[in-house]
ChimeraX commands (.cxc) that place a marker at each C-alpha (Angstrom):
marker #1 position 73.27,40.79,58.26 radius 0.5
marker #1 position 72.00,37.20,58.45 radius 0.5
marker #1 position 68.91,38.41,60.27 radius 0.5
marker #1 position 68.16,40.79,57.39 radius 0.5
marker #1 position 68.58,38.02,54.78 radius 0.5
marker #1 position 66.29,35.67,56.71 radius 0.5
marker #1 position 63.70,38.43,56.99 radius 0.5
marker #1 position 63.81,39.10,53.22 radius 0.5
marker #1 position 63.56,35.37,52.43 radius 0.5
marker #1 position 60.59,35.00,54.81 radius 0.5
marker #1 position 58.77,37.91,53.18 radius 0.5
marker #1 position 59.34,36.46,49.68 radius 0.5
marker #1 position 57.97,33.04,50.69 radius 0.5
marker #1 position 54.99,34.65,52.42 radius 0.5
marker #1 position 54.21,36.67,49.28 radius 0.5
marker #1 position 54.45,33.56,47.05 radius 0.5
marker #1 position 52.11,31.52,49.26 radius 0.5
marker #1 position 49.64,34.40,49.36 radius 0.5
marker #1 position 49.67,34.62,45.53 radius 0.5
marker #1 position 49.08,30.91,45.09 radius 0.5
marker #1 position 46.15,30.95,47.50 radius 0.5
marker #1 position 44.57,33.77,45.50 radius 0.5
marker #1 position 45.05,32.07,42.06 radius 0.5
marker #1 position 43.88,28.59,43.04 radius 0.5
marker #1 position 40.30,28.48,44.24 radius 0.5
marker #1 position 39.38,25.20,45.88 radius 0.5
marker #1 position 35.71,24.31,45.21 radius 0.5
marker #1 position 33.84,21.54,46.93 radius 0.5
marker #1 position 31.73,19.53,44.41 radius 0.5
marker #1 position 28.07,20.17,45.05 radius 0.5
marker #1 position 24.98,18.82,43.30 radius 0.5
marker #1 position 22.85,21.57,41.77 radius 0.5
marker #1 position 19.83,21.71,39.51 radius 0.5
marker #1 position 20.81,23.94,36.61 radius 0.5
marker #1 position 18.15,26.15,35.06 radius 0.5
marker #1 position 19.37,27.73,31.83 radius 0.5
marker #1 position 18.42,29.02,28.42 radius 0.5
marker #1 position 20.38,28.69,25.15 radius 0.5
marker #1 position 20.00,31.76,22.97 radius 0.5
marker #1 position 21.24,32.68,19.49 radius 0.5
marker #1 position 23.84,35.41,19.15 radius 0.5
marker #1 position 22.10,36.54,15.96 radius 0.5
marker #1 position 18.79,37.68,17.45 radius 0.5
marker #1 position 18.79,36.53,21.12 radius 0.5
marker #1 position 16.00,34.06,20.38 radius 0.5
marker #1 position 15.94,30.69,22.07 radius 0.5
marker #1 position 17.70,27.80,20.29 radius 0.5
marker #1 position 15.17,24.95,20.20 radius 0.5
marker #1 position 16.04,21.25,20.58 radius 0.5
marker #1 position 19.77,21.74,21.13 radius 0.5
marker #1 position 21.65,18.75,22.57 radius 0.5
marker #1 position 23.09,19.19,26.07 radius 0.5
marker #1 position 25.68,16.58,27.15 radius 0.5
marker #1 position 27.47,16.36,30.51 radius 0.5
marker #1 position 31.14,15.76,29.65 radius 0.5
marker #1 position 31.74,13.78,32.86 radius 0.5
marker #1 position 28.70,11.45,32.86 radius 0.5
marker #1 position 27.92,11.52,29.07 radius 0.5
marker #1 position 24.25,11.95,30.01 radius 0.5
marker #1 position 22.21,14.99,29.10 radius 0.5
marker #1 position 19.01,16.53,27.81 radius 0.5
marker #1 position 17.69,18.80,25.05 radius 0.5
marker #1 position 16.31,22.32,25.10 radius 0.5
marker #1 position 12.64,22.97,24.63 radius 0.5
marker #1 position 11.01,24.92,21.84 radius 0.5
marker #1 position 11.97,28.20,23.57 radius 0.5
marker #1 position 15.58,27.18,24.38 radius 0.5
marker #1 position 15.08,26.43,28.11 radius 0.5
marker #1 position 16.37,23.30,29.86 radius 0.5
marker #1 position 17.02,21.96,33.36 radius 0.5
marker #1 position 19.67,19.43,34.36 radius 0.5
marker #1 position 21.01,17.98,37.59 radius 0.5
marker #1 position 24.82,18.21,37.66 radius 0.5
marker #1 position 27.79,19.02,39.86 radius 0.5
marker #1 position 28.89,22.62,40.03 radius 0.5
marker #1 position 32.30,21.53,38.64 radius 0.5
marker #1 position 30.89,19.74,35.58 radius 0.5
marker #1 position 31.35,20.87,31.98 radius 0.5
marker #1 position 28.47,20.82,29.47 radius 0.5
marker #1 position 28.79,20.52,25.68 radius 0.5
marker #1 position 25.97,22.12,23.66 radius 0.5
marker #1 position 25.44,21.33,19.96 radius 0.5
marker #1 position 22.74,22.29,17.49 radius 0.5
marker #1 position 22.41,22.25,13.70 radius 0.5
marker #1 position 23.39,25.61,12.27 radius 0.5
marker #1 position 25.41,26.68,15.34 radius 0.5
marker #1 position 28.99,26.34,16.56 radius 0.5
marker #1 position 29.63,23.92,19.41 radius 0.5
marker #1 position 29.46,25.58,22.83 radius 0.5
marker #1 position 31.30,24.47,26.00 radius 0.5
marker #1 position 29.56,25.62,29.19 radius 0.5
marker #1 position 30.83,25.90,32.79 radius 0.5
marker #1 position 28.56,27.28,35.47 radius 0.5
marker #1 position 29.74,29.60,38.26 radius 0.5
marker #1 position 31.04,27.66,41.28 radius 0.5
marker #1 position 28.72,29.56,43.60 radius 0.5
marker #1 position 25.59,28.83,41.53 radius 0.5
marker #1 position 22.75,27.63,43.75 radius 0.5
marker #1 position 20.10,26.74,41.15 radius 0.5
marker #1 position 17.80,29.63,41.98 radius 0.5
marker #1 position 18.35,31.72,38.86 radius 0.5
marker #1 position 18.16,31.03,35.10 radius 0.5
marker #1 position 21.53,31.29,33.34 radius 0.5
marker #1 position 21.86,32.44,29.74 radius 0.5
marker #1 position 24.34,30.84,27.32 radius 0.5
marker #1 position 24.86,32.18,23.80 radius 0.5
marker #1 position 25.54,30.10,20.67 radius 0.5
marker #1 position 27.13,31.50,17.52 radius 0.5
marker #1 position 25.37,30.72,14.20 radius 0.5
marker #1 position 27.38,29.05,11.46 radius 0.5
marker #1 position 27.46,30.96,8.20 radius 0.5
marker #1 position 27.69,28.67,5.16 radius 0.5
marker #1 position 29.09,30.11,1.94 radius 0.5
marker #1 position 26.86,29.09,-0.94 radius 0.5
marker #1 position 28.38,28.50,-4.35 radius 0.5
marker #1 position 27.04,29.79,-7.59 radius 0.5
marker #1 position 23.64,28.37,-8.49 radius 0.5
marker #1 position 23.02,27.79,-12.17 radius 0.5
marker #1 position 19.39,27.52,-13.27 radius 0.5
marker #1 position 18.79,25.62,-16.48 radius 0.5
marker #1 position 15.57,24.74,-18.22 radius 0.5
marker #1 position 14.62,22.14,-20.79 radius 0.5
marker #1 position 13.92,23.28,-24.29 radius 0.5
marker #1 position 10.64,22.05,-25.71 radius 0.5
marker #1 position 11.12,19.24,-28.18 radius 0.5
marker #1 position 9.78,19.84,-31.66 radius 0.5
marker #1 position 7.88,17.00,-33.28 radius 0.5
marker #1 position 9.04,16.86,-36.90 radius 0.5
marker #1 position 6.48,14.19,-37.75 radius 0.5
marker #1 position 9.15,11.59,-38.50 radius 0.5
marker #1 position 8.25,8.07,-37.45 radius 0.5
marker #1 position 10.68,5.68,-35.86 radius 0.5
marker #1 position 12.18,2.70,-37.64 radius 0.5
marker #1 position 11.09,-0.90,-37.24 radius 0.5
marker #1 position 12.50,-2.35,-34.01 radius 0.5
marker #1 position 14.98,-5.20,-34.47 radius 0.5
marker #1 position 15.74,-7.82,-31.81 radius 0.5
marker #1 position 19.09,-8.73,-33.39 radius 0.5
marker #1 position 22.24,-8.11,-31.37 radius 0.5
marker #1 position 23.85,-4.81,-32.57 radius 0.5
marker #1 position 27.11,-6.60,-33.39 radius 0.5
marker #1 position 25.27,-9.01,-35.67 radius 0.5
marker #1 position 23.18,-6.47,-37.54 radius 0.5
marker #1 position 23.99,-6.08,-41.20 radius 0.5
marker #1 position 25.61,-2.97,-42.57 radius 0.5
marker #1 position 23.02,-2.82,-45.37 radius 0.5
marker #1 position 19.96,-5.00,-44.62 radius 0.5
marker #1 position 18.65,-6.90,-41.61 radius 0.5
marker #1 position 16.77,-9.20,-44.00 radius 0.5
marker #1 position 17.37,-10.45,-47.53 radius 0.5
marker #1 position 17.06,-7.39,-49.81 radius 0.5
marker #1 position 14.46,-7.51,-52.60 radius 0.5
marker #1 position 15.53,-7.55,-56.26 radius 0.5
marker #1 position 14.44,-3.94,-56.69 radius 0.5
marker #1 position 17.14,-2.94,-54.21 radius 0.5
marker #1 position 19.70,-3.78,-56.89 radius 0.5
marker #1 position 18.35,-0.83,-58.90 radius 0.5
marker #1 position 17.81,1.74,-56.15 radius 0.5
marker #1 position 20.67,0.79,-53.82 radius 0.5
marker #1 position 23.06,-1.47,-55.73 radius 0.5
marker #1 position 26.02,-1.01,-53.37 radius 0.5
marker #1 position 24.11,-2.27,-50.35 radius 0.5
marker #1 position 22.43,-5.00,-52.41 radius 0.5
marker #1 position 25.71,-6.54,-53.57 radius 0.5
marker #1 position 27.27,-6.00,-50.19 radius 0.5
marker #1 position 24.63,-8.33,-48.73 radius 0.5
marker #1 position 25.56,-11.14,-51.15 radius 0.5
marker #1 position 29.31,-10.60,-51.60 radius 0.5
marker #1 position 30.59,-9.22,-48.31 radius 0.5
marker #1 position 32.39,-11.84,-46.24 radius 0.5
marker #1 position 31.54,-9.96,-43.07 radius 0.5
marker #1 position 27.84,-10.04,-43.90 radius 0.5
marker #1 position 27.95,-13.78,-44.57 radius 0.5
marker #1 position 29.59,-14.42,-41.20 radius 0.5
marker #1 position 26.93,-12.35,-39.48 radius 0.5
marker #1 position 24.14,-14.29,-41.18 radius 0.5
marker #1 position 25.63,-17.62,-40.09 radius 0.5
marker #1 position 25.91,-16.35,-36.52 radius 0.5
marker #1 position 22.27,-15.22,-36.66 radius 0.5
marker #1 position 21.16,-18.63,-37.86 radius 0.5
marker #1 position 23.03,-20.37,-35.04 radius 0.5
marker #1 position 21.50,-18.03,-32.48 radius 0.5
marker #1 position 18.03,-18.59,-33.90 radius 0.5
marker #1 position 18.44,-22.37,-33.91 radius 0.5
marker #1 position 19.61,-22.31,-30.30 radius 0.5
marker #1 position 16.61,-20.18,-29.36 radius 0.5
marker #1 position 14.22,-22.57,-31.14 radius 0.5
marker #1 position 15.73,-25.62,-29.46 radius 0.5
marker #1 position 15.33,-24.00,-26.04 radius 0.5
marker #1 position 11.63,-23.52,-26.78 radius 0.5
marker #1 position 11.36,-26.92,-28.41 radius 0.5
marker #1 position 12.92,-28.79,-25.49 radius 0.5
marker #1 position 9.83,-28.07,-23.38 radius 0.5
marker #1 position 7.80,-30.44,-25.57 radius 0.5
marker #1 position 10.52,-32.68,-27.00 radius 0.5
marker #1 position 12.93,-34.28,-24.54 radius 0.5
marker #1 position 14.13,-37.68,-23.37 radius 0.5
marker #1 position 11.53,-37.97,-20.63 radius 0.5
marker #1 position 8.79,-37.49,-23.20 radius 0.5
marker #1 position 10.34,-40.11,-25.52 radius 0.5
marker #1 position 10.77,-42.66,-22.72 radius 0.5
marker #1 position 7.17,-42.17,-21.59 radius 0.5
marker #1 position 5.68,-42.60,-25.09 radius 0.5
marker #1 position 7.93,-45.45,-26.30 radius 0.5
marker #1 position 8.70,-47.34,-23.11 radius 0.5
marker #1 position 12.43,-47.30,-23.97 radius 0.5
marker #1 position 15.09,-47.17,-21.26 radius 0.5
marker #1 position 17.66,-44.40,-20.99 radius 0.5
marker #1 position 20.27,-45.70,-23.45 radius 0.5
marker #1 position 17.70,-46.96,-25.98 radius 0.5
marker #1 position 15.93,-43.59,-25.86 radius 0.5
marker #1 position 19.22,-41.86,-26.73 radius 0.5
marker #1 position 19.67,-44.11,-29.76 radius 0.5
marker #1 position 16.14,-43.50,-30.97 radius 0.5
marker #1 position 16.43,-39.73,-30.52 radius 0.5
marker #1 position 19.61,-39.65,-32.64 radius 0.5
marker #1 position 17.75,-41.53,-35.41 radius 0.5
marker #1 position 14.62,-39.38,-34.99 radius 0.5
marker #1 position 16.57,-36.11,-35.16 radius 0.5
marker #1 position 18.25,-37.27,-38.36 radius 0.5
marker #1 position 14.83,-37.55,-40.02 radius 0.5
marker #1 position 14.39,-33.78,-39.62 radius 0.5
marker #1 position 10.62,-34.09,-39.55 radius 0.5
marker #1 position 9.84,-32.13,-36.40 radius 0.5
marker #1 position 9.49,-28.35,-36.88 radius 0.5
marker #1 position 10.84,-26.20,-34.05 radius 0.5
marker #1 position 7.43,-24.60,-33.65 radius 0.5
marker #1 position 5.58,-27.89,-33.17 radius 0.5
marker #1 position 2.93,-28.04,-30.50 radius 0.5
marker #1 position 3.00,-30.67,-27.76 radius 0.5
marker #1 position 0.33,-32.68,-29.59 radius 0.5
marker #1 position 2.32,-32.65,-32.84 radius 0.5
marker #1 position 5.45,-33.74,-30.97 radius 0.5
marker #1 position 3.69,-36.67,-29.32 radius 0.5
marker #1 position 2.11,-37.81,-32.59 radius 0.5
marker #1 position 5.42,-37.61,-34.46 radius 0.5
marker #1 position 7.30,-39.58,-31.80 radius 0.5
marker #1 position 4.70,-42.38,-31.80 radius 0.5
marker #1 position 4.52,-42.53,-35.61 radius 0.5
marker #1 position 8.27,-42.55,-36.20 radius 0.5
marker #1 position 8.93,-44.97,-33.36 radius 0.5
marker #1 position 6.91,-47.54,-35.35 radius 0.5
marker #1 position 9.05,-46.85,-38.44 radius 0.5
marker #1 position 12.16,-47.09,-36.25 radius 0.5
marker #1 position 11.09,-50.52,-34.99 radius 0.5
marker #1 position 10.36,-51.72,-38.55 radius 0.5
marker #1 position 13.81,-50.63,-39.73 radius 0.5
marker #1 position 15.48,-52.46,-36.86 radius 0.5
marker #1 position 13.51,-55.65,-37.62 radius 0.5
marker #1 position 14.47,-55.45,-41.31 radius 0.5
marker #1 position 18.12,-55.07,-40.39 radius 0.5
marker link #1:1,2 radius 0.2
marker link #1:2,3 radius 0.2
marker link #1:3,4 radius 0.2
marker link #1:4,5 radius 0.2
marker link #1:5,6 radius 0.2
marker link #1:6,7 radius 0.2
marker link #1:7,8 radius 0.2
marker link #1:8,9 radius 0.2
marker link #1:9,10 radius 0.2
marker link #1:10,11 radius 0.2
marker link #1:11,12 radius 0.2
marker link #1:12,13 radius 0.2
marker link #1:13,14 radius 0.2
marker link #1:14,15 radius 0.2
marker link #1:15,16 radius 0.2
marker link #1:16,17 radius 0.2
marker link #1:17,18 radius 0.2
marker link #1:18,19 radius 0.2
marker link #1:19,20 radius 0.2
marker link #1:20,21 radius 0.2
marker link #1:21,22 radius 0.2
marker link #1:22,23 radius 0.2
marker link #1:23,24 radius 0.2
marker link #1:24,25 radius 0.2
marker link #1:25,26 radius 0.2
marker link #1:26,27 radius 0.2
marker link #1:27,28 radius 0.2
marker link #1:28,29 radius 0.2
marker link #1:29,30 radius 0.2
marker link #1:30,31 radius 0.2
marker link #1:31,32 radius 0.2
marker link #1:32,33 radius 0.2
marker link #1:33,34 radius 0.2
marker link #1:34,35 radius 0.2
marker link #1:35,36 radius 0.2
marker link #1:36,37 radius 0.2
marker link #1:37,38 radius 0.2
marker link #1:38,39 radius 0.2
marker link #1:39,40 radius 0.2
marker link #1:40,41 radius 0.2
marker link #1:41,42 radius 0.2
marker link #1:42,43 radius 0.2
marker link #1:43,44 radius 0.2
marker link #1:44,45 radius 0.2
marker link #1:45,46 radius 0.2
marker link #1:46,47 radius 0.2
marker link #1:47,48 radius 0.2
marker link #1:48,49 radius 0.2
marker link #1:49,50 radius 0.2
marker link #1:50,51 radius 0.2
marker link #1:51,52 radius 0.2
marker link #1:52,53 radius 0.2
marker link #1:53,54 radius 0.2
marker link #1:54,55 radius 0.2
marker link #1:55,56 radius 0.2
marker link #1:56,57 radius 0.2
marker link #1:57,58 radius 0.2
marker link #1:58,59 radius 0.2
marker link #1:59,60 radius 0.2
marker link #1:60,61 radius 0.2
marker link #1:61,62 radius 0.2
marker link #1:62,63 radius 0.2
marker link #1:63,64 radius 0.2
marker link #1:64,65 radius 0.2
marker link #1:65,66 radius 0.2
marker link #1:66,67 radius 0.2
marker link #1:67,68 radius 0.2
marker link #1:68,69 radius 0.2
marker link #1:69,70 radius 0.2
marker link #1:70,71 radius 0.2
marker link #1:71,72 radius 0.2
marker link #1:72,73 radius 0.2
marker link #1:73,74 radius 0.2
marker link #1:74,75 radius 0.2
marker link #1:75,76 radius 0.2
marker link #1:76,77 radius 0.2
marker link #1:77,78 radius 0.2
marker link #1:78,79 radius 0.2
marker link #1:79,80 radius 0.2
marker link #1:80,81 radius 0.2
marker link #1:81,82 radius 0.2
marker link #1:82,83 radius 0.2
marker link #1:83,84 radius 0.2
marker link #1:84,85 radius 0.2
marker link #1:85,86 radius 0.2
marker link #1:86,87 radius 0.2
marker link #1:87,88 radius 0.2
marker link #1:88,89 radius 0.2
marker link #1:89,90 radius 0.2
marker link #1:90,91 radius 0.2
marker link #1:91,92 radius 0.2
marker link #1:92,93 radius 0.2
marker link #1:93,94 radius 0.2
marker link #1:94,95 radius 0.2
marker link #1:95,96 radius 0.2
marker link #1:96,97 radius 0.2
marker link #1:97,98 radius 0.2
marker link #1:98,99 radius 0.2
marker link #1:99,100 radius 0.2
marker link #1:100,101 radius 0.2
marker link #1:101,102 radius 0.2
marker link #1:102,103 radius 0.2
marker link #1:103,104 radius 0.2
marker link #1:104,105 radius 0.2
marker link #1:105,106 radius 0.2
marker link #1:106,107 radius 0.2
marker link #1:107,108 radius 0.2
marker link #1:108,109 radius 0.2
marker link #1:109,110 radius 0.2
marker link #1:110,111 radius 0.2
marker link #1:111,112 radius 0.2
marker link #1:112,113 radius 0.2
marker link #1:113,114 radius 0.2
marker link #1:114,115 radius 0.2
marker link #1:115,116 radius 0.2
marker link #1:116,117 radius 0.2
marker link #1:117,118 radius 0.2
marker link #1:118,119 radius 0.2
marker link #1:119,120 radius 0.2
marker link #1:120,121 radius 0.2
marker link #1:121,122 radius 0.2
marker link #1:122,123 radius 0.2
marker link #1:123,124 radius 0.2
marker link #1:124,125 radius 0.2
marker link #1:125,126 radius 0.2
marker link #1:126,127 radius 0.2
marker link #1:127,128 radius 0.2
marker link #1:128,129 radius 0.2
marker link #1:129,130 radius 0.2
marker link #1:130,131 radius 0.2
marker link #1:131,132 radius 0.2
marker link #1:132,133 radius 0.2
marker link #1:133,134 radius 0.2
marker link #1:134,135 radius 0.2
marker link #1:135,136 radius 0.2
marker link #1:136,137 radius 0.2
marker link #1:137,138 radius 0.2
marker link #1:138,139 radius 0.2
marker link #1:139,140 radius 0.2
marker link #1:140,141 radius 0.2
marker link #1:141,142 radius 0.2
marker link #1:142,143 radius 0.2
marker link #1:143,144 radius 0.2
marker link #1:144,145 radius 0.2
marker link #1:145,146 radius 0.2
marker link #1:146,147 radius 0.2
marker link #1:147,148 radius 0.2
marker link #1:148,149 radius 0.2
marker link #1:149,150 radius 0.2
marker link #1:150,151 radius 0.2
marker link #1:151,152 radius 0.2
marker link #1:152,153 radius 0.2
marker link #1:153,154 radius 0.2
marker link #1:154,155 radius 0.2
marker link #1:155,156 radius 0.2
marker link #1:156,157 radius 0.2
marker link #1:157,158 radius 0.2
marker link #1:158,159 radius 0.2
marker link #1:159,160 radius 0.2
marker link #1:160,161 radius 0.2
marker link #1:161,162 radius 0.2
marker link #1:162,163 radius 0.2
marker link #1:163,164 radius 0.2
marker link #1:164,165 radius 0.2
marker link #1:165,166 radius 0.2
marker link #1:166,167 radius 0.2
marker link #1:167,168 radius 0.2
marker link #1:168,169 radius 0.2
marker link #1:169,170 radius 0.2
marker link #1:170,171 radius 0.2
marker link #1:171,172 radius 0.2
marker link #1:172,173 radius 0.2
marker link #1:173,174 radius 0.2
marker link #1:174,175 radius 0.2
marker link #1:175,176 radius 0.2
marker link #1:176,177 radius 0.2
marker link #1:177,178 radius 0.2
marker link #1:178,179 radius 0.2
marker link #1:179,180 radius 0.2
marker link #1:180,181 radius 0.2
marker link #1:181,182 radius 0.2
marker link #1:182,183 radius 0.2
marker link #1:183,184 radius 0.2
marker link #1:184,185 radius 0.2
marker link #1:185,186 radius 0.2
marker link #1:186,187 radius 0.2
marker link #1:187,188 radius 0.2
marker link #1:188,189 radius 0.2
marker link #1:189,190 radius 0.2
marker link #1:190,191 radius 0.2
marker link #1:191,192 radius 0.2
marker link #1:192,193 radius 0.2
marker link #1:193,194 radius 0.2
marker link #1:194,195 radius 0.2
marker link #1:195,196 radius 0.2
marker link #1:196,197 radius 0.2
marker link #1:197,198 radius 0.2
marker link #1:198,199 radius 0.2
marker link #1:199,200 radius 0.2
marker link #1:200,201 radius 0.2
marker link #1:201,202 radius 0.2
marker link #1:202,203 radius 0.2
marker link #1:203,204 radius 0.2
marker link #1:204,205 radius 0.2
marker link #1:205,206 radius 0.2
marker link #1:206,207 radius 0.2
marker link #1:207,208 radius 0.2
marker link #1:208,209 radius 0.2
marker link #1:209,210 radius 0.2
marker link #1:210,211 radius 0.2
marker link #1:211,212 radius 0.2
marker link #1:212,213 radius 0.2
marker link #1:213,214 radius 0.2
marker link #1:214,215 radius 0.2
marker link #1:215,216 radius 0.2
marker link #1:216,217 radius 0.2
marker link #1:217,218 radius 0.2
marker link #1:218,219 radius 0.2
marker link #1:219,220 radius 0.2
marker link #1:220,221 radius 0.2
marker link #1:221,222 radius 0.2
marker link #1:222,223 radius 0.2
marker link #1:223,224 radius 0.2
marker link #1:224,225 radius 0.2
marker link #1:225,226 radius 0.2
marker link #1:226,227 radius 0.2
marker link #1:227,228 radius 0.2
marker link #1:228,229 radius 0.2
marker link #1:229,230 radius 0.2
marker link #1:230,231 radius 0.2
marker link #1:231,232 radius 0.2
marker link #1:232,233 radius 0.2
marker link #1:233,234 radius 0.2
marker link #1:234,235 radius 0.2
marker link #1:235,236 radius 0.2
marker link #1:236,237 radius 0.2
marker link #1:237,238 radius 0.2
marker link #1:238,239 radius 0.2
marker link #1:239,240 radius 0.2
marker link #1:240,241 radius 0.2
marker link #1:241,242 radius 0.2
marker link #1:242,243 radius 0.2
marker link #1:243,244 radius 0.2
marker link #1:244,245 radius 0.2
marker link #1:245,246 radius 0.2
marker link #1:246,247 radius 0.2
marker link #1:247,248 radius 0.2
marker link #1:248,249 radius 0.2
marker link #1:249,250 radius 0.2
marker link #1:250,251 radius 0.2
view
């Protein structure tokens, strides 16, 4: 009885070992020169300029215009093939490949679903012959509700509401004051190029503190227009500096 059990056990083990040897194929790594062509599953044409990357070494090549390529690799290596418009392809060559034949590998095209395309055109603009208004360089928040400038007397007859709004509206008065301040600031920025302390010190010979005192007195005279030229500024400073000296001597 024991002999029979041992015999059955031996046969089972022998069968298991035989099955494992058939399932697992041991392959010795061997360097080969792969010759292959990448073709499209759509029409069997060559896929040009596809990227071929060896997964083990991360080196690779690209296919030619007709889809052919050659690459030195081990017969156990895995290649990754990518190309625009196609699905990624993973390639393994037969273990018994000797490099003498050209292998074909097929890539599947990617089908993109296109959304609805709406075509719109521009309608021709009709010229009604209406001119544009006079451009205004005033900030929109400071523009008047009725007039950008002082309305003429005739406006009281043809547009009395807007006319009296200009003179009686508190909001309009505030806007006009803000405009004046902005305009004065703008003028002084332009004016400072010709009228400044350096100019006063050069023409009068005064030091820094004395020039400040003179400029306060000179500004109080209000004799220098904001639009004065450099020549007018120089002449005014020299003329009024003499008056300034006379006043100081009299005091």
